[in-house]
C-alpha positions, 0 to 999 in steps of 0.5 A: 500135308499142310502141317509140320510132320517129318518122318525119319527112319531110325539111325540103325537102318541101312540100305547096304549091310553086311550079313552080320548087320543084316541079321542084327537088323532082322532081329531088331524089326519090331514084333508088333505095330506100335506108336510110342509116347512122344518126347518131350511130353509135355512139349512147348515147340515140337515133340518126337514120337516113334512108330514101330512097323513089323511089316511093310505097309501103308500108314497115315499119321494124324493129330486131333485136338481135344474136341476130336477135330483133325488138325493135321494129317499126312498123306497115306504113304508106304513104309518098310518094316522097322522103327521110325521117328515122327517129329511134329513141330506143333503146327496145324494144317495151316502152318499155325502154332496150335494152342496149349492143350491136349492132343491125340496122335494117331497112327493107322495102318490097314489093320491097326490103329494106335493112339497116344496123348500129347500135351502142348504147353 
C-alpha cells in the first residue's frame, strides 16, 4: 500500500466487554455490507469514509480517478464484523497529492462491491 489510507475500528468496539456491553455490540453489528459517503465531501486534504461489515471477511479498498485508473489500493486484509472508518489523505500510490476532481472509492469483499463518489477540491 503506497498511498495514505488508514483503517480504524470505530470507537464503540472493545476487546473486553461486560455481558451487557457484548449484547449492545452484537445489536450494533451492521446487517449488510456497506460503504457510507465520505466526510467532508467535497474535501481539500483528507476525507473519512465508513465501511460496515456484517461478518468477518477479507476486504480490499481502492480509489480510482475519473478515467478508471487505480490510484490507490490497500492490500487485501481480514476485518472482523463491525464499523470501520477509512481515512484517505488525498495521496496516490506514489505519495503525491492527487489533483482536484472526481474519484471513486471502492470496497470489495469476496461477494460484494460497494462504491461512492468523492470530490477533491
